[in-house]
C-alpha positions in Angstrom: -1.2 -23.9 -8.2 -3.7 -23.2 -11.0 -6.5 -23.1 -8.5 -4.8 -20.2 -6.5 -4.1 -18.4 -9.8 -7.7 -18.6 -11.0 -8.9 -17.6 -7.5 -6.9 -14.4 -7.5 -7.5 -13.6 -11.1 -11.3 -13.7 -10.5 -11.0 -11.6 -7.4 -8.9 -9.0 -9.1 -11.4 -8.8 -11.9 -14.2 -8.3 -9.4 -12.1 -5.6 -7.7 -11.6 -3.8 -11.1 -15.4 -4.1 -11.7 -16.1 -2.4 -8.4 -13.5 0.3 -9.2 -15.4 1.0 -12.5 -18.4 2.1 -10.4 -22.1 1.7 -11.0 -23.2 1.2 -14.6 -25.3 3.7 -16.4 -28.4 3.0 -18.6 -28.0 4.0 -22.2 -31.4 5.4 -22.1 -30.8 7.4 -19.0 -31.1 11.2 -19.4 -29.0 12.2 -16.5 -25.8 10.7 -15.1 -25.3 10.6 -11.3 -22.1 10.6 -9.4 -21.6 9.6 -5.8 -20.3 12.3 -3.4 -17.8 11.2 -0.8 -16.7 13.2 2.2 -13.3 12.8 3.8 -12.2 13.5 7.3 -8.7 13.4 8.8 -10.2 12.0 12.0 -11.9 9.0 10.5 -10.3 5.6 10.4 -10.9 5.1 6.7 -9.9 7.8 4.2 -10.8 8.0 0.5 -8.0 7.9 -2.0 -6.4 11.3 -2.5 -6.1 10.8 -6.3 -8.6 12.9 -8.4 -11.7 11.5 -9.9 -11.8 10.6 -13.6 -13.8 13.7 -14.3 -11.3 15.8 -12.5 -8.4 14.3 -14.4 -10.1 14.9 -17.7 -10.9 18.5 -16.6 -7.3 19.0 -15.6 -6.1 17.6 -18.9 -8.5 19.7 -20.9 -7.5 22.8 -18.9 -3.8 22.3 -19.7 -4.7 21.6 -23.3 -6.5 24.9 -23.5 -3.5 26.6 -21.9 -1.2 25.4 -24.6 -3.6 26.5 -27.3 -4.2 29.9 -25.7 -0.5 30.5 -25.3 -0.1 30.3 -29.0 -2.9 32.9 -29.4 -1.5 35.2 -26.8 -4.3 34.5 -24.3 -3.6 33.7 -20.7 -5.0 31.0 -18.4 -5.2 33.2 -15.3 -6.1 30.3 -12.9 -3.0 28.3 -13.7 -0.9 31.5 -13.9 -2.1 32.5 -10.5 -1.0 29.1 -9.0 2.4 29.4 -10.6 2.8 33.0 -9.5 1.8 32.0 -5.9 4.4 29.2 -6.0 7.1 31.6 -7.2 6.2 34.1 -4.4 6.3 31.4 -1.7 9.5 30.0 -3.1 11.2 33.5 -3.0 9.8 34.1 0.5 11.3 30.7 1.6 14.7 31.6 0.2 14.6 35.0 1.9 13.8 33.3 5.2 16.6 30.8 4.8 19.1 33.7 4.0 17.9 35.6 7.1 18.3 32.4 9.2 21.9 32.0 8.0 22.5 35.7 8.8 21.2 35.3 12.3 23.4 32.3 12.9 26.4 34.2 11.8 25.5 37.1 14.2 24.7 34.8 17.1 27.4 35.2 19.8 25.7 33.4 22.7 26.7 30.0 23.9 25.2 26.7 22.6 21.5 26.2 23.2 19.5 23.0 23.4 17.2 22.7 20.4 14.3 20.3 20.2 13.4 19.0 16.7 10.5 17.0 15.4 11.2 13.6 13.9 10.0 14.7 10.5 9.4 18.5 10.6 8.9 18.8 6.8 5.7 16.6 6.7 2.3 18.0 5.8 0.4 14.7 5.8 -2.4 13.5 8.0 -1.4 9.8 8.1 -0.1 6.8 6.3 -2.6 4.8 4.4 -2.8 1.4 2.7 -4.9 -0.5 0.2 -5.4 -4.0 -1.1 -6.0 -4.4 -4.9 -7.7 -7.8 -4.4 -10.6 -6.3 -2.4 -11.0 -2.9 -4.1 -9.7 0.6 -4.5 -10.4 1.9 -0.9 -7.6 3.5 1.0 -7.6 3.3 4.8 -5.4 2.7 7.8 -3.2 -0.4 8.1 -5.5 -2.0 10.7 -8.7 -1.2 8.8 -7.3 -2.8 5.6 -6.2 -5.9 7.5 -9.8 -6.2 8.9 -11.2 -5.8 5.4 -8.8 -8.5 4.1 -9.9 -10.9 6.9 -13.6 -10.2 6.3 -13.1 -10.7 2.5 -11.4 -14.1 3.0 -14.1 -15.4 5.3 -16.8 -14.2 2.8 -15.2 -16.5 0.2 -15.7 -19.7 2.3 -18.9 -20.8 0.7 -17.3 -20.4 -2.8 -14.0 -22.1 -2.1 -13.4 -23.3 1.5 -10.1 -25.0 0.6 -8.3 -22.0 -0.9 -9.8 -19.5 1.5 -8.8 -21.5 4.6 -5.2 -21.9 3.3 -4.8 -18.2 2.8 -6.5 -17.4 6.1 -3.9 -19.5 7.9 -1.1 -17.6 6.3 -2.7 -14.2 6.5 -4.7 -13.9 9.8 -2.2 -15.4 12.2 0.6 -13.3 13.6 3.5 -15.4 14.8 5.5 -16.7 11.8 7.0 -19.5 13.8 3.6 -20.7 15.1 2.2 -20.5 11.6 5.0 -22.7 10.2 4.5 -25.2 13.1 0.7 -25.2 12.4 1.3 -25.9 8.7 3.8 -28.7 9.4 1.4 -30.3 11.7 -1.6 -30.2 9.3 0.6 -31.5 6.5 1.6 -34.4 8.8 -2.0 -35.3 9.5 -2.6 -35.5 5.7 0.6 -37.4 4.9 -0.2 -40.0 7.6 -3.5 -40.7 5.9 -2.1 -40.8 2.4 0.8 -43.0 3.4 -1.3 -45.3 5.7 -4.9 -45.3 4.3 -5.8 -48.6 6.0 -4.7 -47.4 9.5 -7.7 -46.1 11.4 -5.6 -44.3 14.0 -4.3 -41.9 11.4 -7.8 -40.9 10.4 -8.5 -39.5 13.9 -7.3 -36.4 15.6 -8.2 -36.0 19.3 -9.1 -32.4 19.9 -8.1 -32.4 23.5 -4.6 -33.7 22.6 -1.9 -31.4 23.8 -0.2 -31.0 20.4 -3.5 -30.1 18.8 -4.4 -27.6 21.5 -1.0 -25.9 21.2 -0.3 -26.0 17.5 -3.7 -26.1 15.8 -6.6 -25.0 17.9 -5.5 -21.3 18.5 -4.8 -20.7 14.8 -7.3 -19.0 12.6 -8.4 -21.0 9.6 -7.5 -24.5 10.8 -11.1 -25.5 11.6 -12.1 -24.5 8.1 -9.1 -26.3 6.6 -9.9 -29.6 8.3 -13.5 -29.3 7.1 -12.3 -28.6 3.6 -10.2 -31.7 3.8 -13.2 -33.8 4.7 -12.8 -34.2 8.4 -15.9 -34.1 10.7 -16.1 -33.7 14.5 -17.4 -36.9 16.2 -17.8 -38.0 19.8 -15.9 -41.3 20.2 -14.9 -43.6 23.1 -11.6 -42.7 24.7 -10.2 -44.6 27.7 -13.2 -45.0 30.1 -15.2 -42.1 28.7 -15.7 -40.3 25.4 -13.9 -37.4 23.7 -14.2 -35.3 20.6 -12.2 -36.2 17.5 -11.7 -34.9 14.0 -12.4 -37.9 11.9 -11.6 -38.5 8.2 -14.4 -40.6 6.7 -13.5 -44.0 5.3 -15.5 -43.3 2.1 -13.2 -40.4 1.2 -10.1 -42.6 1.0 -10.9 -43.2 -2.7 -9.9 -39.6 -3.4 -6.6 -39.1 -1.7 -5.3 -37.1 -4.7 -7.6 -34.2 -3.6 -6.2 -34.5 -0.1 -2.6 -34.2 -1.5 -3.6 -31.1 -3.6 -5.0 -29.4 -0.5 -1.7 -30.2 1.4 0.3 -28.7 -1.5 -2.0 -25.7 -1.6 -1.4 -25.0 2.1 2.3 -25.1 1.6 2.4 -22.9 -1.5 -0.2 -20.3 -0.3 1.1 -16.8 0.6 -0.3 -14.2 2.9 -2.3 -11.2 1.6 -0.9 -8.0 3.1 -2.0 -4.4 3.0 0.0 -2.5 0.4 1.4 1.0 1.2 -0.5 3.7 -0.7 1.7 6.3 -2.2 -0.6 9.1 -1.1 0.4 11.4 -4.0 0.2 15.1 -3.2 1.3 18.2 -5.0 2.1 21.1 -2.6 2.9 24.8 -2.8 5.9 25.8 -0.7 3.7 27.3 2.1 1.9 24.0 2.4 5.1 22.0 2.6 6.2 23.6 5.8 2.9 23.1 7.6 3.2 20.3 10.1 0.5 17.9 11.2 0.9 15.3 14.0 1.3 11.9 12.5 -0.4 8.7 13.9 1.9 6.2 15.7 1.6 3.7 12.8 3.5 6.2 10.6 6.7 5.6 12.6 6.2 2.0 13.6 3.6 -0.4 12.2 5.1 -3.2 14.4 8.0 -3.5 16.8 10.3 -4.3 13.9 12.4 -1.3 12.7 12.1 -2.1 9.0 8.3 -2.0 9.1 8.5 1.8 9.3 7.2 4.0 6.5 8.5 7.4 5.4 7.6 10.4 3.3 9.7 11.5 0.3 9.3 14.9 -1.4 10.6 16.2 -4.6 11.0 19.9 -5.1 10.8 21.2 -8.7 12.5 24.4 -9.9 9.0 26.1 -10.3 8.5 25.7 -6.5 5.9 22.9 -6.7 6.5 19.8 -4.5 5.6 16.3 -5.3 5.1 14.1 -2.2 4.8 10.3 -1.9 5.0 7.6 0.9 7.5 4.8 0.8 8.6 1.9 3.0 12.1 2.3 4.3 13.0 -1.1 2.9 12.1 -0.1 -0.6 14.9 0.7 -3.1 15.7 4.2 -4.2 14.8 3.2 -7.7 11.2 3.1 -6.6 11.4 6.8 -5.8 12.9 7.5 -9.2 10.1 5.4 -10.8 7.5 7.4 -8.8 8.8 10.7 -10.0 9.1 9.5 -13.6 5.5 8.3 -13.6 4.4 11.9 -12.8 6.4 13.7 -15.4 5.1 15.0 -18.7 8.3 13.9 -20.5 8.9 10.7 -18.6 11.6 9.6 -21.0 14.0 12.5 -20.1 16.9 11.7 -17.8 16.9 13.6 -14.5 18.7 13.8 -11.2 17.5 13.9 -7.6 19.8 15.7 -5.2 19.8 16.7 -1.5 19.8 20.3 -0.4 23.1 19.9 1.4 24.8 17.5 -0.9 25.2 16.1 -4.4 23.1 13.9 -6.6 21.7 10.7 -5.0 22.9 7.5 -6.7 22.7 3.9 -5.8 19.2 3.0 -7.1 19.7 -0.6 -6.0 20.2 0.4 -2.3 17.3 0.7 0.1 16.2 4.1 1.5 17.3 3.0 5.0 20.7 2.0 3.6 21.0 5.5 2.0 19.9 7.0 5.3 17.0 8.8 3.6 14.7 8.3 6.6 12.3 9.2 8.1 11.6 12.1 5.7 13.7 13.8 3.0 13.3 16.5 0.4 15.0 16.0 -3.0 15.7 18.7 -5.5 14.7 17.9 -9.1 16.9 18.8 -12.1 17.0 17.7 -15.7 20.1 16.0 -17.1 21.1 18.8 -19.5 23.4 16.5 -21.4 20.2 15.4 -23.1 18.9 18.4 -25.0 15.9 18.8 -27.2 15.1 22.3 -28.7 11.4 21.3 -29.0 11.0 20.8 -25.2 10.3 23.4 -22.6 12.7 22.8 -19.6 10.2 24.5 -17.3 7.4 21.9 -17.9 7.5 19.1 -15.3 4.4 17.4 -14.0 1.7 15.7 -15.9 -1.8 17.3 -16.2 -3.3 14.5 -14.1 -0.8 15.2 -11.3 -1.3 19.0 -11.6 -5.0 18.5 -11.2 -4.4 17.5 -7.6 -3.1 21.1 -7.0 -5.8 22.8 -9.2 -8.6 21.0 -7.2 -7.3 22.8 -4.1 -7.0 26.2 -5.8 
């Protein structure tokens, strides 16, 4: 519906405005920046991506590196990071060789070994965001709460659209949601089809069907109010009872009632979106392990609601990390890597340490058994050659700035 489209376009525009930050006066002599602190123990976490100034600084630093390399100068900060990565990569390889040697020399019987579910993770949690309400990144439950608060805050502006989305978004049981929507639509259809029948303009609140299908569901009270119903005390049997009543003077605008019904049917829930949580790690950081919250392994009781971490190890030792849902396709991992490359047009392969190149971009990560965590090795497709390219340049400056900020 056009009304829903305009509603979301306006809210997305508002969210982008918030992301842009506080405006600055042209006459102001000093620009001010807000400082945000981040804690791994807090419910809400700021986005891990660098600030605009940091990205610009990173880009400028790499530009100076390229210029200085032509003059024979050296950017010692970046060189130190690369040297550290090489040393750690060599140490890791030596440790792996020693481990293999120890296994060959082991003569004792088999021993029980306990392994973590995802021993290669160095993350502190899985986080989500909702583009509709702004750039903040937080836990799944916190973003759900923010979405709910946001929808209720829009009631005064557009009660009809907000109530439709609340019914789809803020209630849990899909079967009960469908039953609720069918019942509300039936109320409206009865009025539209029989406008002269008074009985169809009244809904007894104590009625069993209403109490089971409508009353417990969020957003239904607001939906009936948006439709034009009001609560009235009316005679019932030998006493009185409360009813939702559709006023007779509103029968002249049944088209609006039909539009509201169609809007309820066509509305879709707003869900928290998984944040990629992009990180660039040195080899030593990659092996550090942090306990993950329960929602990392299971957001709900459904297996396919799980999330996972993917890592891509580059030949220079740096590791690119991102978070994915297990039901996402492998092509999303490929797209994620490509978005962080300097030469994003170049063909490349992702392979597993113990096997060949991973194919099947249309398959999901769970279908490829790439869960709950996996490390890919990155390599260029050398069938595509360009003498003007440096095969040892991989990540974009904006991505590298994530590492330089920690250095």
